[in-house]
NUMIKE-812942 format. One record per residue: residue number from 1; residue in one letter; y, x, z of N, C-alpha, C, CB in turn. Coordinates in steps of 0.1 Angstrom, whole numbers, plus 5000, padded with zeros to 4 digits. Glycine has a CB too. Layout:
<recs>
<rec><resi>NUM</resi><resn>a</resn><n_y>Y</n_y><n_x>X</n_x><n_z>Z</n_z><ca_y>Y</ca_y><ca_x>X</ca_x><ca_z>Z</ca_z><c_y>Y</c_y><c_x>X</c_x><c_z>Z</c_z><cb_y>Y</cb_y><cb_x>X</cb_x><cb_z>Z</cb_z></rec>
...
</recs>
This chain:
<recs>
<rec><resi>1</resi><resn>x</resn><n_y>6465</n_y><n_x>6205</n_x><n_z>0644</n_z><ca_y>6463</ca_y><ca_x>6196</ca_x><ca_z>0652</ca_z><c_y>6461</c_y><c_x>6178</c_x><c_z>0648</c_z><cb_y>6473</cb_y><cb_x>6199</cb_x><cb_z>0659</cb_z></rec>
<rec><resi>2</resi><resn>x</resn><n_y>6454</n_y><n_x>6170</n_x><n_z>0650</n_z><ca_y>6454</ca_y><ca_x>6158</ca_x><ca_z>0642</ca_z><c_y>6451</c_y><c_x>6146</c_x><c_z>0654</c_z><cb_y>6442</cb_y><cb_x>6159</cb_x><cb_z>0630</cb_z></rec>
<rec><resi>3</resi><resn>x</resn><n_y>6452</n_y><n_x>6135</n_x><n_z>0653</n_z><ca_y>6452</ca_y><ca_x>6121</ca_x><ca_z>0661</ca_z><c_y>6436</c_y><c_x>6117</c_x><c_z>0660</c_z><cb_y>6462</cb_y><cb_x>6109</cb_x><cb_z>0653</cb_z></rec>
<rec><resi>4</resi><resn>x</resn><n_y>6431</n_y><n_x>6115</n_x><n_z>0669</n_z><ca_y>6420</ca_y><ca_x>6114</ca_x><ca_z>0671</ca_z><c_y>6417</c_y><c_x>6101</c_x><c_z>0681</c_z><cb_y>6416</cb_y><cb_x>6127</cb_x><cb_z>0676</cb_z></rec>
<rec><resi>5</resi><resn>x</resn><n_y>6415</n_y><n_x>6086</n_x><n_z>0676</n_z><ca_y>6415</ca_y><ca_x>6075</ca_x><ca_z>0678</ca_z><c_y>6403</c_y><c_x>6077</c_x><c_z>0692</c_z><cb_y>6413</cb_y><cb_x>6067</cb_x><cb_z>0666</cb_z></rec>
<rec><resi>6</resi><resn>x</resn><n_y>6391</n_y><n_x>6079</n_x><n_z>0688</n_z><ca_y>6381</ca_y><ca_x>6084</ca_x><ca_z>0693</ca_z><c_y>6384</c_y><c_x>6089</c_x><c_z>0709</c_z><cb_y>6377</cb_y><cb_x>6093</cb_x><cb_z>0684</cb_z></rec>
<rec><resi>7</resi><resn>x</resn><n_y>6388</n_y><n_x>6101</n_x><n_z>0708</n_z><ca_y>6392</ca_y><ca_x>6111</ca_x><ca_z>0717</ca_z><c_y>6401</c_y><c_x>6099</c_x><c_z>0727</c_z><cb_y>6402</cb_y><cb_x>6124</cb_x><cb_z>0709</cb_z></rec>
<rec><resi>8</resi><resn>x</resn><n_y>6412</n_y><n_x>6095</n_x><n_z>0724</n_z><ca_y>6425</ca_y><ca_x>6089</ca_x><ca_z>0729</ca_z><c_y>6420</c_y><c_x>6080</c_x><c_z>0735</c_z><cb_y>6436</cb_y><cb_x>6085</cb_x><cb_z>0720</cb_z></rec>
<rec><resi>9</resi><resn>x</resn><n_y>6410</n_y><n_x>6071</n_x><n_z>0735</n_z><ca_y>6405</ca_y><ca_x>6061</ca_x><ca_z>0738</ca_z><c_y>6394</c_y><c_x>6067</c_x><c_z>0750</c_z><cb_y>6401</cb_y><cb_x>6054</cb_x><cb_z>0725</cb_z></rec>
<rec><resi>10</resi><resn>x</resn><n_y>6387</n_y><n_x>6079</n_x><n_z>0750</n_z><ca_y>6381</ca_y><ca_x>6084</ca_x><ca_z>0758</ca_z><c_y>6389</c_y><c_x>6091</c_x><c_z>0771</c_z><cb_y>6374</cb_y><cb_x>6091</cb_x><cb_z>0751</cb_z></rec>
<rec><resi>11</resi><resn>x</resn><n_y>6400</n_y><n_x>6096</n_x><n_z>0767</n_z><ca_y>6412</ca_y><ca_x>6102</ca_x><ca_z>0777</ca_z><c_y>6417</c_y><c_x>6087</c_x><c_z>0784</c_z><cb_y>6426</cb_y><cb_x>6111</cb_x><cb_z>0767</cb_z></rec>
<rec><resi>12</resi><resn>x</resn><n_y>6421</n_y><n_x>6076</n_x><n_z>0778</n_z><ca_y>6424</ca_y><ca_x>6064</ca_x><ca_z>0787</ca_z><c_y>6412</c_y><c_x>6058</c_x><c_z>0796</c_z><cb_y>6429</cb_y><cb_x>6053</cb_x><cb_z>0778</cb_z></rec>
<rec><resi>13</resi><resn>x</resn><n_y>6403</n_y><n_x>6061</n_x><n_z>0794</n_z><ca_y>6391</ca_y><ca_x>6050</ca_x><ca_z>0801</ca_z><c_y>6390</c_y><c_x>6063</c_x><c_z>0814</c_z><cb_y>6371</cb_y><cb_x>6046</cb_x><cb_z>0788</cb_z></rec>
<rec><resi>14</resi><resn>x</resn><n_y>6390</n_y><n_x>6076</n_x><n_z>0809</n_z><ca_y>6390</ca_y><ca_x>6083</ca_x><ca_z>0820</ca_z><c_y>6404</c_y><c_x>6083</c_x><c_z>0834</c_z><cb_y>6388</cb_y><cb_x>6096</cb_x><cb_z>0813</cb_z></rec>
<rec><resi>15</resi><resn>x</resn><n_y>6415</n_y><n_x>6084</n_x><n_z>0825</n_z><ca_y>6426</ca_y><ca_x>6081</ca_x><ca_z>0834</ca_z><c_y>6423</c_y><c_x>6068</c_x><c_z>0841</c_z><cb_y>6439</cb_y><cb_x>6080</cb_x><cb_z>0827</cb_z></rec>
<rec><resi>16</resi><resn>x</resn><n_y>6420</n_y><n_x>6060</n_x><n_z>0836</n_z><ca_y>6417</ca_y><ca_x>6041</ca_x><ca_z>0840</ca_z><c_y>6409</c_y><c_x>6045</c_x><c_z>0855</c_z><cb_y>6402</cb_y><cb_x>6030</cb_x><cb_z>0825</cb_z></rec>
<rec><resi>17</resi><resn>x</resn><n_y>6396</n_y><n_x>6051</n_x><n_z>0852</n_z><ca_y>6388</ca_y><ca_x>6053</ca_x><ca_z>0861</ca_z><c_y>6392</c_y><c_x>6063</c_x><c_z>0873</c_z><cb_y>6376</cb_y><cb_x>6057</cb_x><cb_z>0855</cb_z></rec>
<rec><resi>18</resi><resn>x</resn><n_y>6402</n_y><n_x>6074</n_x><n_z>0869</n_z><ca_y>6409</ca_y><ca_x>6082</ca_x><ca_z>0877</ca_z><c_y>6419</c_y><c_x>6075</c_x><c_z>0889</c_z><cb_y>6417</cb_y><cb_x>6090</cb_x><cb_z>0869</cb_z></rec>
<rec><resi>19</resi><resn>x</resn><n_y>6425</n_y><n_x>6062</n_x><n_z>0881</n_z><ca_y>6433</ca_y><ca_x>6052</ca_x><ca_z>0890</ca_z><c_y>6426</c_y><c_x>6046</c_x><c_z>0895</c_z><cb_y>6442</cb_y><cb_x>6043</cb_x><cb_z>0885</cb_z></rec>
<rec><resi>20</resi><resn>x</resn><n_y>6417</n_y><n_x>6039</n_x><n_z>0893</n_z><ca_y>6410</ca_y><ca_x>6031</ca_x><ca_z>0903</ca_z><c_y>6404</c_y><c_x>6039</c_x><c_z>0916</c_z><cb_y>6399</cb_y><cb_x>6024</cb_x><cb_z>0896</cb_z></rec>
<rec><resi>21</resi><resn>x</resn><n_y>6395</n_y><n_x>6052</n_x><n_z>0914</n_z><ca_y>6391</ca_y><ca_x>6062</ca_x><ca_z>0921</ca_z><c_y>6405</c_y><c_x>6066</c_x><c_z>0934</c_z><cb_y>6388</cb_y><cb_x>6075</cb_x><cb_z>0909</cb_z></rec>
<rec><resi>22</resi><resn>x</resn><n_y>6419</n_y><n_x>6069</n_x><n_z>0927</n_z><ca_y>6426</ca_y><ca_x>6070</ca_x><ca_z>0941</ca_z><c_y>6429</c_y><c_x>6052</c_x><c_z>0947</c_z><cb_y>6444</cb_y><cb_x>6079</cb_x><cb_z>0938</cb_z></rec>
<rec><resi>23</resi><resn>x</resn><n_y>6432</n_y><n_x>6043</n_x><n_z>0941</n_z><ca_y>6435</ca_y><ca_x>6032</ca_x><ca_z>0944</ca_z><c_y>6422</c_y><c_x>6030</c_x><c_z>0954</c_z><cb_y>6437</cb_y><cb_x>6023</cb_x><cb_z>0931</cb_z></rec>
<rec><resi>24</resi><resn>x</resn><n_y>6412</n_y><n_x>6030</n_x><n_z>0957</n_z><ca_y>6404</ca_y><ca_x>6027</ca_x><ca_z>0968</ca_z><c_y>6405</c_y><c_x>6037</c_x><c_z>0980</c_z><cb_y>6390</cb_y><cb_x>6027</cb_x><cb_z>0963</cb_z></rec>
<rec><resi>25</resi><resn>x</resn><n_y>6413</n_y><n_x>6049</n_x><n_z>0977</n_z><ca_y>6416</ca_y><ca_x>6055</ca_x><ca_z>0994</ca_z><c_y>6431</c_y><c_x>6051</c_x><c_z>0994</c_z><cb_y>6414</cb_y><cb_x>6075</cb_x><cb_z>0998</cb_z></rec>
<rec><resi>26</resi><resn>x</resn><n_y>6439</n_y><n_x>6038</n_x><n_z>0985</n_z><ca_y>6452</ca_y><ca_x>6042</ca_x><ca_z>0994</ca_z><c_y>6451</c_y><c_x>6025</c_x><c_z>1002</c_z><cb_y>6470</cb_y><cb_x>6047</cb_x><cb_z>0982</cb_z></rec>
<rec><resi>27</resi><resn>x</resn><n_y>6456</n_y><n_x>6026</n_x><n_z>1012</n_z><ca_y>6458</ca_y><ca_x>6013</ca_x><ca_z>1021</ca_z><c_y>6465</c_y><c_x>6001</c_x><c_z>1018</c_z><cb_y>6464</cb_y><cb_x>6016</cb_x><cb_z>1032</cb_z></rec>
<rec><resi>28</resi><resn>x</resn><n_y>6460</n_y><n_x>5993</n_x><n_z>1020</n_z><ca_y>6467</ca_y><ca_x>5979</ca_x><ca_z>1013</ca_z><c_y>6486</c_y><c_x>5978</c_x><c_z>1020</c_z><cb_y>6454</cb_y><cb_x>5962</cb_x><cb_z>1020</cb_z></rec>
<rec><resi>29</resi><resn>x</resn><n_y>6484</n_y><n_x>5985</n_x><n_z>1031</n_z><ca_y>6501</ca_y><ca_x>5987</ca_x><ca_z>1036</ca_z><c_y>6507</c_y><c_x>5992</c_x><c_z>1030</c_z><cb_y>6505</cb_y><cb_x>5995</cb_x><cb_z>1046</cb_z></rec>
<rec><resi>30</resi><resn>x</resn><n_y>6503</n_y><n_x>6006</n_x><n_z>1022</n_z><ca_y>6510</ca_y><ca_x>6017</ca_x><ca_z>1008</ca_z><c_y>6514</c_y><c_x>6008</c_x><c_z>1002</c_z><cb_y>6500</cb_y><cb_x>6028</cb_x><cb_z>0997</cb_z></rec>
<rec><resi>31</resi><resn>x</resn><n_y>6508</n_y><n_x>5999</n_x><n_z>0994</n_z><ca_y>6508</ca_y><ca_x>5994</ca_x><ca_z>0986</ca_z><c_y>6520</c_y><c_x>5985</c_x><c_z>0989</c_z><cb_y>6498</cb_y><cb_x>5990</cb_x><cb_z>0984</cb_z></rec>
<rec><resi>32</resi><resn>x</resn><n_y>6524</n_y><n_x>5978</n_x><n_z>0996</n_z><ca_y>6533</ca_y><ca_x>5966</ca_x><ca_z>1002</ca_z><c_y>6548</c_y><c_x>5975</c_x><c_z>1002</c_z><cb_y>6527</cb_y><cb_x>5959</cb_x><cb_z>1021</cb_z></rec>
<rec><resi>33</resi><resn>x</resn><n_y>6544</n_y><n_x>5987</n_x><n_z>1007</n_z><ca_y>6555</ca_y><ca_x>5996</ca_x><ca_z>1008</ca_z><c_y>6561</c_y><c_x>6002</c_x><c_z>0997</c_z><cb_y>6551</cb_y><cb_x>6005</cb_x><cb_z>1014</cb_z></rec>
<rec><resi>34</resi><resn>x</resn><n_y>6552</n_y><n_x>6002</n_x><n_z>0989</n_z><ca_y>6558</ca_y><ca_x>6011</ca_x><ca_z>0973</ca_z><c_y>6563</c_y><c_x>5997</c_x><c_z>0966</c_z><cb_y>6542</cb_y><cb_x>6020</cb_x><cb_z>0960</cb_z></rec>
<rec><resi>35</resi><resn>x</resn><n_y>6561</n_y><n_x>5988</n_x><n_z>0967</n_z><ca_y>6565</ca_y><ca_x>5974</ca_x><ca_z>0960</ca_z><c_y>6573</c_y><c_x>5969</c_x><c_z>0963</c_z><cb_y>6559</cb_y><cb_x>5965</cb_x><cb_z>0958</cb_z></rec>
<rec><resi>36</resi><resn>x</resn><n_y>6582</n_y><n_x>5971</n_x><n_z>0978</n_z><ca_y>6595</ca_y><ca_x>5967</ca_x><ca_z>0980</ca_z><c_y>6602</c_y><c_x>5972</c_x><c_z>0970</c_z><cb_y>6600</cb_y><cb_x>5971</cb_x><cb_z>0992</cb_z></rec>
<rec><resi>37</resi><resn>x</resn><n_y>6615</n_y><n_x>5962</n_x><n_z>0971</n_z><ca_y>6626</ca_y><ca_x>5967</ca_x><ca_z>0966</ca_z><c_y>6637</c_y><c_x>5976</c_x><c_z>0975</c_z><cb_y>6631</cb_y><cb_x>5957</cb_x><cb_z>0960</cb_z></rec>
<rec><resi>38</resi><resn>x</resn><n_y>6643</n_y><n_x>5986</n_x><n_z>0967</n_z><ca_y>6649</ca_y><ca_x>5996</ca_x><ca_z>0974</ca_z><c_y>6665</c_y><c_x>5985</c_x><c_z>0986</c_z><cb_y>6654</cb_y><cb_x>6011</cb_x><cb_z>0957</cb_z></rec>
<rec><resi>39</resi><resn>x</resn><n_y>6667</n_y><n_x>5988</n_x><n_z>0996</n_z><ca_y>6677</ca_y><ca_x>5980</ca_x><ca_z>1005</ca_z><c_y>6688</c_y><c_x>5983</c_x><c_z>0997</c_z><cb_y>6680</cb_y><cb_x>5985</cb_x><cb_z>1021</cb_z></rec>
<rec><resi>40</resi><resn>x</resn><n_y>6696</n_y><n_x>5971</n_x><n_z>1000</n_z><ca_y>6711</ca_y><ca_x>5970</ca_x><ca_z>0998</ca_z><c_y>6719</c_y><c_x>5984</c_x><c_z>1002</c_z><cb_y>6716</cb_y><cb_x>5958</cb_x><cb_z>1008</cb_z></rec>
<rec><resi>41</resi><resn>x</resn><n_y>6732</n_y><n_x>5987</n_x><n_z>0997</n_z><ca_y>6734</ca_y><ca_x>5998</ca_x><ca_z>1003</ca_z><c_y>6745</c_y><c_x>5991</c_x><c_z>1018</c_z><cb_y>6742</cb_y><cb_x>6010</cb_x><cb_z>0992</cb_z></rec>
<rec><resi>42</resi><resn>x</resn><n_y>6747</n_y><n_x>6003</n_x><n_z>1027</n_z><ca_y>6751</ca_y><ca_x>6000</ca_x><ca_z>1042</ca_z><c_y>6765</c_y><c_x>6000</c_x><c_z>1042</c_z><cb_y>6746</cb_y><cb_x>6010</cb_x><cb_z>1052</cb_z></rec>
<rec><resi>43</resi><resn>x</resn><n_y>6772</n_y><n_x>5992</n_x><n_z>1050</n_z><ca_y>6787</ca_y><ca_x>5994</ca_x><ca_z>1051</ca_z><c_y>6790</c_y><c_x>6008</c_x><c_z>1051</c_z><cb_y>6793</cb_y><cb_x>5989</cb_x><cb_z>1063</cb_z></rec>
<rec><resi>44</resi><resn>x</resn><n_y>6782</n_y><n_x>6020</n_x><n_z>1058</n_z><ca_y>6789</ca_y><ca_x>6030</ca_x><ca_z>1063</ca_z><c_y>6785</c_y><c_x>6039</c_x><c_z>1051</c_z><cb_y>6786</cb_y><cb_x>6035</cb_x><cb_z>1079</cb_z></rec>
<rec><resi>45</resi><resn>x</resn><n_y>6780</n_y><n_x>6032</n_x><n_z>1037</n_z><ca_y>6782</ca_y><ca_x>6038</ca_x><ca_z>1029</ca_z><c_y>6787</c_y><c_x>6032</c_x><c_z>1016</c_z><cb_y>6775</cb_y><cb_x>6043</cb_x><cb_z>1029</cb_z></rec>
<rec><resi>46</resi><resn>x</resn><n_y>6788</n_y><n_x>6022</n_x><n_z>1017</n_z><ca_y>6798</ca_y><ca_x>6012</ca_x><ca_z>1007</ca_z><c_y>6806</c_y><c_x>6004</c_x><c_z>1015</c_z><cb_y>6790</cb_y><cb_x>6001</cb_x><cb_z>0998</cb_z></rec>
<rec><resi>47</resi><resn>x</resn><n_y>6821</n_y><n_x>6007</n_x><n_z>1010</n_z><ca_y>6830</ca_y><ca_x>6000</ca_x><ca_z>1019</ca_z><c_y>6830</c_y><c_x>5982</c_x><c_z>1015</c_z><cb_y>6847</cb_y><cb_x>6008</cb_x><cb_z>1017</cb_z></rec>
<rec><resi>48</resi><resn>x</resn><n_y>6834</n_y><n_x>5980</n_x><n_z>1024</n_z><ca_y>6834</ca_y><ca_x>5963</ca_x><ca_z>1020</ca_z><c_y>6848</c_y><c_x>5958</c_x><c_z>1009</c_z><cb_y>6835</cb_y><cb_x>5952</cb_x><cb_z>1038</cb_z></rec>
<rec><resi>49</resi><resn>x</resn><n_y>6847</n_y><n_x>5946</n_x><n_z>1003</n_z><ca_y>6859</ca_y><ca_x>5947</ca_x><ca_z>0993</ca_z><c_y>6872</c_y><c_x>5949</c_x><c_z>1000</c_z><cb_y>6860</cb_y><cb_x>5934</cb_x><cb_z>0983</cb_z></rec>
<rec><resi>50</resi><resn>x</resn><n_y>6871</n_y><n_x>5937</n_x><n_z>1016</n_z><ca_y>6884</ca_y><ca_x>5939</ca_x><ca_z>1023</ca_z><c_y>6890</c_y><c_x>5951</c_x><c_z>1027</c_z><cb_y>6883</cb_y><cb_x>5934</cb_x><cb_z>1033</cb_z></rec>
<rec><resi>51</resi><resn>x</resn><n_y>6880</n_y><n_x>5963</n_x><n_z>1033</n_z><ca_y>6884</ca_y><ca_x>5975</ca_x><ca_z>1033</ca_z><c_y>6892</c_y><c_x>5979</c_x><c_z>1022</c_z><cb_y>6873</cb_y><cb_x>5983</cb_x><cb_z>1033</cb_z></rec>
<rec><resi>52</resi><resn>x</resn><n_y>6887</n_y><n_x>5981</n_x><n_z>1011</n_z><ca_y>6890</ca_y><ca_x>5986</ca_x><ca_z>0998</ca_z><c_y>6904</c_y><c_x>5979</c_x><c_z>0995</c_z><cb_y>6878</cb_y><cb_x>5981</cb_x><cb_z>0987</cb_z></rec>
<rec><resi>53</resi><resn>x</resn><n_y>6904</n_y><n_x>5968</n_x><n_z>0995</n_z><ca_y>6915</ca_y><ca_x>5964</ca_x><ca_z>0990</ca_z><c_y>6932</c_y><c_x>5965</c_x><c_z>0999</c_z><cb_y>6910</cb_y><cb_x>5950</cb_x><cb_z>0986</cb_z></rec>
<rec><resi>54</resi><resn>x</resn><n_y>6929</n_y><n_x>5966</n_x><n_z>1014</n_z><ca_y>6936</ca_y><ca_x>5971</ca_x><ca_z>1024</ca_z><c_y>6939</c_y><c_x>5986</c_x><c_z>1017</c_z><cb_y>6928</cb_y><cb_x>5971</cb_x><cb_z>1038</cb_z></rec>
<rec><resi>55</resi><resn>x</resn><n_y>6931</n_y><n_x>5996</n_x><n_z>1015</n_z><ca_y>6934</ca_y><ca_x>6006</ca_x><ca_z>1012</ca_z><c_y>6943</c_y><c_x>6006</c_x><c_z>1001</c_z><cb_y>6923</cb_y><cb_x>6011</cb_x><cb_z>1012</cb_z></rec>
<rec><resi>56</resi><resn>x</resn><n_y>6942</n_y><n_x>6002</n_x><n_z>0988</n_z><ca_y>6947</ca_y><ca_x>6000</ca_x><ca_z>0975</ca_z><c_y>6962</c_y><c_x>5999</c_x><c_z>0977</c_z><cb_y>6939</cb_y><cb_x>5989</cb_x><cb_z>0967</cb_z></rec>
<rec><resi>57</resi><resn>x</resn><n_y>6963</n_y><n_x>5981</n_x><n_z>0988</n_z><ca_y>6975</ca_y><ca_x>5976</ca_x><ca_z>0990</ca_z><c_y>6987</c_y><c_x>5988</c_x><c_z>0997</c_z><cb_y>6972</cb_y><cb_x>5964</cb_x><cb_z>0999</cb_z></rec>
<rec><resi>58</resi><resn>x</resn><n_y>6979</n_y><n_x>5995</n_x><n_z>1004</n_z><ca_y>6987</ca_y><ca_x>6007</ca_x><ca_z>1016</ca_z><c_y>6990</c_y><c_x>6017</c_x><c_z>1002</c_z><cb_y>6973</cb_y><cb_x>6018</cb_x><cb_z>1032</cb_z></rec>
<rec><resi>59</resi><resn>x</resn><n_y>6981</n_y><n_x>6020</n_x><n_z>0998</n_z><ca_y>6990</ca_y><ca_x>6033</ca_x><ca_z>0984</ca_z><c_y>6997</c_y><c_x>6027</c_x><c_z>0980</c_z><cb_y>6982</cb_y><cb_x>6040</cb_x><cb_z>0970</cb_z></rec>
<rec><resi>60</resi><resn>x</resn><n_y>6996</n_y><n_x>6015</n_x><n_z>0970</n_z><ca_y>7005</ca_y><ca_x>6008</ca_x><ca_z>0963</ca_z><c_y>7021</c_y><c_x>6010</c_x><c_z>0975</c_z><cb_y>6997</cb_y><cb_x>5989</cb_x><cb_z>0960</cb_z></rec>
<rec><resi>61</resi><resn>x</resn><n_y>7019</n_y><n_x>6004</n_x><n_z>0983</n_z><ca_y>7032</ca_y><ca_x>6003</ca_x><ca_z>0989</ca_z><c_y>7040</c_y><c_x>6018</c_x><c_z>0992</c_z><cb_y>7029</cb_y><cb_x>5996</cb_x><cb_z>1003</cb_z></rec>
<rec><resi>62</resi><resn>x</resn><n_y>7032</n_y><n_x>6025</n_x><n_z>0995</n_z><ca_y>7032</ca_y><ca_x>6043</ca_x><ca_z>0997</ca_z><c_y>7042</c_y><c_x>6046</c_x><c_z>0982</c_z><cb_y>7011</cb_y><cb_x>6052</cb_x><cb_z>0997</cb_z></rec>
<rec><resi>63</resi><resn>x</resn><n_y>7033</n_y><n_x>6042</n_x><n_z>0972</n_z><ca_y>7037</ca_y><ca_x>6046</ca_x><ca_z>0957</ca_z><c_y>7049</c_y><c_x>6041</c_x><c_z>0956</c_z><cb_y>7029</cb_y><cb_x>6042</cb_x><cb_z>0945</cb_z></rec>
<rec><resi>64</resi><resn>x</resn><n_y>7055</n_y><n_x>6031</n_x><n_z>0957</n_z><ca_y>7067</ca_y><ca_x>6021</ca_x><ca_z>0955</ca_z><c_y>7076</c_y><c_x>6024</c_x><c_z>0964</c_z><cb_y>7064</cb_y><cb_x>6007</cb_x><cb_z>0955</cb_z></rec>
<rec><resi>65</resi><resn>x</resn><n_y>7071</n_y><n_x>6029</n_x><n_z>0978</n_z><ca_y>7084</ca_y><ca_x>6032</ca_x><ca_z>0986</ca_z><c_y>7087</c_y><c_x>6048</c_x><c_z>0984</c_z><cb_y>7083</cb_y><cb_x>6028</cb_x><cb_z>1004</cb_z></rec>
<rec><resi>66</resi><resn>x</resn><n_y>7081</n_y><n_x>6052</n_x><n_z>0977</n_z><ca_y>7086</ca_y><ca_x>6067</ca_x><ca_z>0974</ca_z><c_y>7094</c_y><c_x>6070</c_x><c_z>0964</c_z><cb_y>7077</cb_y><cb_x>6076</cb_x><cb_z>0972</cb_z></rec>
<rec><resi>67</resi><resn>x</resn><n_y>7090</n_y><n_x>6060</n_x><n_z>0952</n_z><ca_y>7106</ca_y><ca_x>6059</ca_x><ca_z>0946</ca_z><c_y>7115</c_y><c_x>6049</c_x><c_z>0949</c_z><cb_y>7106</cb_y><cb_x>6059</cb_x><cb_z>0933</cb_z></rec>
<rec><resi>68</resi><resn>x</resn><n_y>7113</n_y><n_x>6045</n_x><n_z>0956</n_z><ca_y>7124</ca_y><ca_x>6035</ca_x><ca_z>0962</ca_z><c_y>7137</c_y><c_x>6043</c_x><c_z>0968</c_z><cb_y>7117</cb_y><cb_x>6026</cb_x><cb_z>0974</cb_z></rec>
<rec><resi>69</resi><resn>x</resn><n_y>7131</n_y><n_x>6051</n_x><n_z>0975</n_z><ca_y>7141</ca_y><ca_x>6061</ca_x><ca_z>0982</ca_z><c_y>7144</c_y><c_x>6073</c_x><c_z>0980</c_z><cb_y>7140</cb_y><cb_x>6063</cb_x><cb_z>0992</cb_z></rec>
<rec><resi>70</resi><resn>x</resn><n_y>7140</n_y><n_x>6079</n_x><n_z>0966</n_z><ca_y>7141</ca_y><ca_x>6091</ca_x><ca_z>0966</ca_z><c_y>7151</c_y><c_x>6089</c_x><c_z>0948</c_z><cb_y>7125</cb_y><cb_x>6100</cb_x><cb_z>0968</cb_z></rec>
</recs>
């Protein structure tokens, strides 16, 4: 098997024509949906830093308290 540049350019041209044919059948709104960035994480899945800091404070206080009284 060897590399044939003529065949490679023919394949590229065929893929390009296929892409153009597919694009004709896709509505412009579909392209708009695909091109949007993913939404940022919501508070339900990503805790805010305030909640995270409060949790770490409670854990650290309990950790220190457990050693202070034992």
